[in-house]
N, C-alpha and C positions, 0 to 999 in steps of 0.2 A: 504494500500500500504506500501511497505518497504520504510523507510526513509533513507536519506543519513547519518544523524547523530542523536544521541539521543538528544544532546543539542548543540545549537549554541549561541555563545556570540558575539554581535556586538559592536565593539569599542575596539581598541587595545591600549587604553590609560592606565592610572594608575589603574582605577577601573576594567576595562574589562580584562586586562592582569592578574591582581590579581585573579579575579573570575575564569579565566581559570586554573590558577595554583592550586587553592584550589579544584576546581571541579575534576581535574585530579587525585587527591588523593583518590577519592571515587567513580568515575564513569569512563566509557570509552565511545567512540563514541562522542567525543567533537570536535567542530570546533571554532576557534577564527577568526573572520573576521574583518579586518581593514587595512588601508593603512599604510605604513611606513612614517616616517617624510620626507617631500619633500626636495630634494637636494637644490632647489633654492626657498626660501620662496616668494620672490617678483614676481616671474613669475608663481607660482603655482595657478591653477584654480580649485582645488578640495577642500576637507575638510581639516581642521587643527585640532590641539589639543593644549592644554595649557601646556603640559609637555615638550615642546621643550625648555629646559633650563637646567642649570647646578646646580641650588640650590633652595631649598625650606626649609623654617623653620620647624623644628620639635620640639614639646613640648607636655607635658601633662597638663601644667598649663592652665586651662580653666574654665570659670565661669559656664559651662554647663556640667553636669555629663555625658550625652550621648557622647558629643564630646570628653571630656576628656578620657572616657573609650575607645572609638574607637582608639584614639591616643595611649593610653597605650598598648592596645592589639597589635596594629601594631608594635610599637616600640620594644616590647618584642620579636618579630619574625625577626627583621632586620638582626641580626648577623647570624641566621640560614640560611636565604635566601642568604646572602653573601657567607657563607661557601659552601652551596650546589651548587650554581651557579658559584662560582669563580669570581663573579663580585662585586666589592666594590662600595657602594653608600651612606653609612652613616658616617658622621663626627660628633662625639659626643663632640662638643665644648661647649655645654651648651647654655642656652637661658636666656637672661636678659629682664625682663619687667621693665620699668621705668615710673613712673606716679607721678603727683602732689599729695601731701598727702591728700588734701581735694577733689580731683576730681577723678572720676571713682572708688571711694572707694567701692561702692556696688559690682562692678565687681570683684575687688581685693578680697574682703571678700568672695564672692562666690567661686572664684578660689582657695583660700586657703582651704576652706571647701572641695571642690572636691579633691584637692591634698591629703588631709588627708585620704579621703575615698579610694583613689587609691594607697596610700602608696608612693606618690611622695615626694621627699625631696626638699623643697623650702626654700632657705635662704633669710630672710628679711634683707635688707641693709639700714641702716639709711641714711638720707640725708647727714649727715656730713661725711659719709664714701664713698658715691657713686662715687664722682669724683676721690678719691684716688684709689679705687678698679678698676674703669673703666675709665682711663684718656682720652681715645679716645672720650668720650661723654661729651659734655658741656651742662648740663641742669641747670635749675634754682635751687636755694638753697632749695626750698621746695619739690624737687623730692625725692622719695624713690625708692629703687630697690627690685626686687623679682627675685632671681637667681635660676634657675633649672640646676644643673650641670650634673646630670645623666639623661638618656633617653631624651636628648634634644640636639639640634644643628641644623644640616641641612642634607638633603638628596640631591643626584643628581637624579632628576626625570627621566631623560633620561636613566641613568644606572639602576635605579630600574625597569623601564618598560622592559629593555633588560633582566634583571635577571628573572623577572616574566615570560616573553615569553619563555626564554630558558628552564626554569624548566617545564613550561606547555608542551612544545614540547617534552621534555624528558619523561614526563608523558603520552605521547600518544596523545596530542592535535594536531589536524591538523591546521596549520596556513595558512590562505588564505589572501594574500596581495591584497585586493580589497576594494572598498567602497560600502557598502550596500545602496541601494536606495529604497527598498520596503520590507516590512514584512507583510505577509498576513496570517490570520488564514483560512486555507482551510478545516476546519472541523475536520478531524482526525489527522491533522498535520499542521505545519506552513511552509510556503514557503517564502524563502528569495531570493531576486533578487539583484545582484550586478551591478555596473555601465556598465559593458560590456555585460550585458544580461544573464550571467550565473545564474542558479537557483539552490538553495540547499534547502532540506527539513529536518525538525527536529521535534521531539516530543514537545520540548519546546525551546523558544528563550528568551534570556536576552538582552535587549537593554541598552547598557552602553556607549552611544555616547556623553556624556557630553553636552556642549552647542549646539551641533548639533543634539540633539535627536529629536527636533521638525522640523528640516529643510528638512528632506526627509519624505517619507511615512513609517516611521519605527514603529509608534504606532497607534492603532485604533483611539485614540483621543489624541491631544497634552497634555502634562503635563503642569501644571500651574507653569511656571518658568519665570524669567527675566534673559536674557543673557546681562550682562553689560560689556562695554568696560573698560579695565584697562591698564594703561600705567606704564611701569617699566623703571627705570633710571639706567644707568651703568656708574660708575666712573672708568676710567682706572687708575690702581694703579701702581706706580713705586716703586723703592727701598726705597725712602724717606718715602713714605706713608706706606709701609709695616712695617717699624719700629714702626709706630703708630697703625696700624690696623691689623697687622699680627696675633695677638693672641686674637682678640676680639671674643666674643660669638655672636651667632645670637641675634638680639636686636629688641625689640618692644617698641616704645615710645608712650605713651598715652598722647597727648598734652592737653593743657587747653581747646581747641576746638576740636570737632570731626574731622574737616578738617585738623587738625595738627597731627593726629595720623599717625604714619609711621612705617614700618617694614624695617629692615636693615640686609642684609646678609654679612657675612665676605668676604674678598677677596677670590675669587675662580678663577681657571684657566679655560678659555673657549676654545672652539675648535680652535680659531685663535691664540692660544698660549699666549694670554695676560691675566693679572690678572684684574678682575673687582670686585668692591664692588657694589652690587645691592640693590636698595631700591624701595619702592612703597607705595601707600596709598589705600584708599578704599572709596573715595567719588565722583568718576566720575559718571555722570548722563546719559551718552550716552547709550541708550538701542538698542540692535541689534535684529531685528525681522525677517530678511530675510537672506537666504543663501548668496545672492549676497553681502549684507552688511557685513556679517561675513568675507567673503573672502577679501573684500576691506580693512577691518580693519586689518586683519592679514598680509596683504601685505604692510601695512603702517609702520611708525615709532612711532605710537601712537599719543597722543595729545601733541602739542607743549606747550599749556597753562598748562597742567598738569605737563609736564616735568619741566617747569619753576617754578611752585608752589613747586614741590618736591625738586628742587634744592635749593630754598630759605630756606626750612626747613632743608635740609641736611647741608648746610653751617653754619646755626645757631647751629646745634647740633654737627657738626664735622668740625670745622674750618680748620683742616689739609687737607681737600679735596680741598681747594682753589687752582685753577690752574690746576687741573686734567682734562684731556679731558672727555667730557660727551657725551653719546649717549642715545637713548631711544628705546623702542620696545613695541609691542602690546601684550596683553593677554586678556582673557575674564574670567569672573566669572559668574557662574550660580547660581542664588538665588531662593529659594523656599519661599512661604509665611509662612511656619511653622518654618523656620530657621534650619530645619533638612534635611538631604539627603532623597531622595525617594528610597525605596526598597520594591517593591510590584508588584502585578499583575495588569494588565490593565483590560479592559472590556472583554478581552479574557483570559480564564484560561490557555492558552498555551503561552502567551506573557507577560513577566515581564519587569520592567524597573528599572534601577539603575542609578541615576543621582542626581545633585543638591549639588555640593560641597560647596556652600555658601562661597567661597573664603578661606576656611580653611581645605580642605579635603586631600591635597596632603600627609600630614604626616600620615593620617588615611587610605590611599587608600587600603592597604593590608587587613585591617579588613573589610572595606566596600566591597571589593571583596569577602571576605569570606562569608559575609551576602548574597551577590548575589548568590553564589554557594549553600548555604543552602536553599535559596528561590527556586531555580530550582529543587533541589532534594526532599525537604520536603514540598514545597508548602506554607509555612508560616514561619514567624519569631516570636519567643516567647518573653516574657517580658524581659528575661535576655539580649536579643539582641535589646531591645527598639523597638520591632516590631510595637507597636501602634504609636509611634512618627514618624516612617518612612513611614507610609501609604501615597501613592501618592495622590495628588489632581490633577484633570484633568480640563483643560480649557473648 
């Protein structure tokens, strides 16, 4: 039978939109299926995405060569995507790692090795100079710094997705504003059903639905992932605080204890017109296993206990935040047992999956999308693309 499309990509988030853009450069007959961001988060009863935000840290400094490579390849394309789309999303303000000299040294040493391999320039800052160079940050005297000035800073994930979708559409991709609820291998083709009952057929389908990949019948078998709740905290920044934090880079502080690790975004203007400094951590243990639970989490303000924990660390590290209004919000992170994203075919040779950001994939999403496009067209990823590491594991 004649199919509606050659390729369908499910998921209009950071990876899916990137995959559609890359695919449009080498193929035609492509559809990108996914809903837009809901106008009212707290009353929305459908699926969500974790890119509904204004800032995500970018860096190549990473203790893992694959993740560092994904980030570097994506970062090297940012300016071209901005120029072609007319949408700005990358702020190259640099990224600072701060860590105790005797703690996390194995990670730091590996990251420095990876940086040399990738040609990234990392400045090591002695503990005696750290507070002078970065006075917004109050760390103990035994902390050293590792500063990546180029190819680092933050992106606006909303704007990046808009840019990817715009370029994909200009390249001939059909954008379908709908939620896919079923993907079925029908033998010679794949059939995709969306929430209102419409059906679309394709030769191959890529499921890039993030933390929602297992929550509908999108895969022949669920992928082995953990969808974990994450709370983010927003400090509303006024003119007084901007004098302190206005020129800061993106910052990651590796504390003495894992629960004290924290990431910090510079002040960014949000859609309500206000400036917010955002921060978060990576130790919450709430696992989300059902669509209903995911919806309830995204409609919440996150965990009050985690908010208070993050605020305690924030005020220790950045005393100038004292007195600023504080709010919090929800996010999710999708973890894989391998620590790598999944990019591979399922039990069907016509249905592939791209998911598993492991809480670090936003900066690398353009490269991960490219890998999804290669997977659809060529059927396999080679060693240069870390294909073996990205093999999906199924539940």
